[in-house]
VMD Tcl script that draws the C-alpha trace (Angstrom):
set ca {
  {0.28 -9.40 12.67}
  {0.60 -12.24 14.50}
  {-2.29 -14.80 13.89}
  {-2.85 -15.36 17.35}
  {-3.21 -11.67 18.11}
  {-5.62 -11.50 14.94}
  {-8.30 -14.38 16.45}
  {-8.66 -12.27 19.41}
  {-9.98 -9.18 17.40}
  {-13.77 -8.61 16.77}
  {-15.09 -8.66 13.27}
  {-16.31 -4.85 13.88}
  {-12.04 -4.88 14.75}
  {-10.70 -6.63 11.82}
  {-13.04 -5.13 8.92}
  {-11.37 -1.39 10.66}
  {-8.29 -3.25 10.00}
  {-8.81 -4.36 6.47}
  {-9.88 -0.87 5.87}
  {-7.03 1.05 7.13}
  {-4.70 -1.33 5.60}
  {-6.68 -0.63 2.17}
  {-6.32 2.83 2.60}
  {-2.66 2.41 3.49}
  {-2.13 1.21 0.36}
  {-4.16 3.24 -1.58}
  {-2.45 5.63 -0.56}
  {1.40 4.26 -1.42}
  {-0.04 3.50 -4.89}
  {-1.54 6.90 -5.69}
  {1.83 8.87 -4.29}
  {3.35 6.31 -6.64}
  {1.91 7.09 -9.25}
  {1.90 11.17 -8.65}
  {5.76 10.62 -8.17}
  {5.83 9.26 -12.10}
  {3.19 11.17 -13.81}
  {5.33 14.31 -12.87}
  {8.62 12.73 -13.20}
  {7.36 11.50 -17.03}
  {6.00 14.77 -17.52}
  {9.28 16.82 -16.80}
  {10.73 14.13 -18.80}
  {8.81 15.15 -21.99}
  {8.99 18.72 -21.32}
  {12.41 18.92 -22.09}
  {13.73 18.63 -18.92}
  {16.37 15.84 -17.51}
  {15.06 12.92 -16.05}
  {15.40 13.14 -12.35}
  {16.22 9.97 -11.21}
  {15.60 10.94 -7.33}
  {11.82 11.40 -8.02}
  {12.19 8.10 -9.77}
  {13.63 6.50 -6.55}
  {11.39 7.54 -4.34}
  {8.01 5.98 -6.54}
  {9.50 2.89 -7.12}
  {10.43 3.00 -3.31}
  {6.48 3.56 -2.54}
  {5.49 0.88 -4.60}
  {7.63 -1.14 -2.22}
  {5.58 0.51 0.86}
  {2.42 -1.10 -0.56}
  {3.96 -4.35 -1.30}
  {5.20 -4.79 2.36}
  {1.75 -4.33 3.78}
  {0.11 -6.27 1.44}
  {1.04 -9.36 2.81}
  {-0.80 -8.05 5.79}
  {-4.05 -7.08 4.75}
  {-4.12 -11.01 3.07}
  {-3.61 -12.32 6.72}
  {-6.53 -10.49 8.07}
  {-8.64 -11.30 4.80}
  {-7.91 -14.89 5.77}
  {-9.14 -14.59 9.51}
  {-12.19 -13.06 8.13}
  {-13.09 -16.13 5.50}
  {-12.31 -18.77 8.45}
  {-14.74 -16.71 10.58}
  {-17.59 -17.25 8.06}
}
mol new
graphics top color blue
foreach p $ca { graphics top sphere $p radius 0.5 }
foreach p [lrange $ca 0 end-1] q [lrange $ca 1 end] { graphics top cylinder $p $q radius 0.2 }
display resetview
């Protein structure tokens, strides 16, 4: 999000945006951990490693990495106001 648009938001809106971005990152991390868990569990049970699930799990971590800079910008804006 652009810095100018963040400056127009109120403190409550910034807090809400921060919480939603944290939730999105948490969801990505949870999904990635769950996918890795099931892929490793199946592998340890003697099945062949499913590279599609491993690839999706890695890409899910990329989703969290993509959202993190937006969260950092929101945090910086909150810090600048205090």
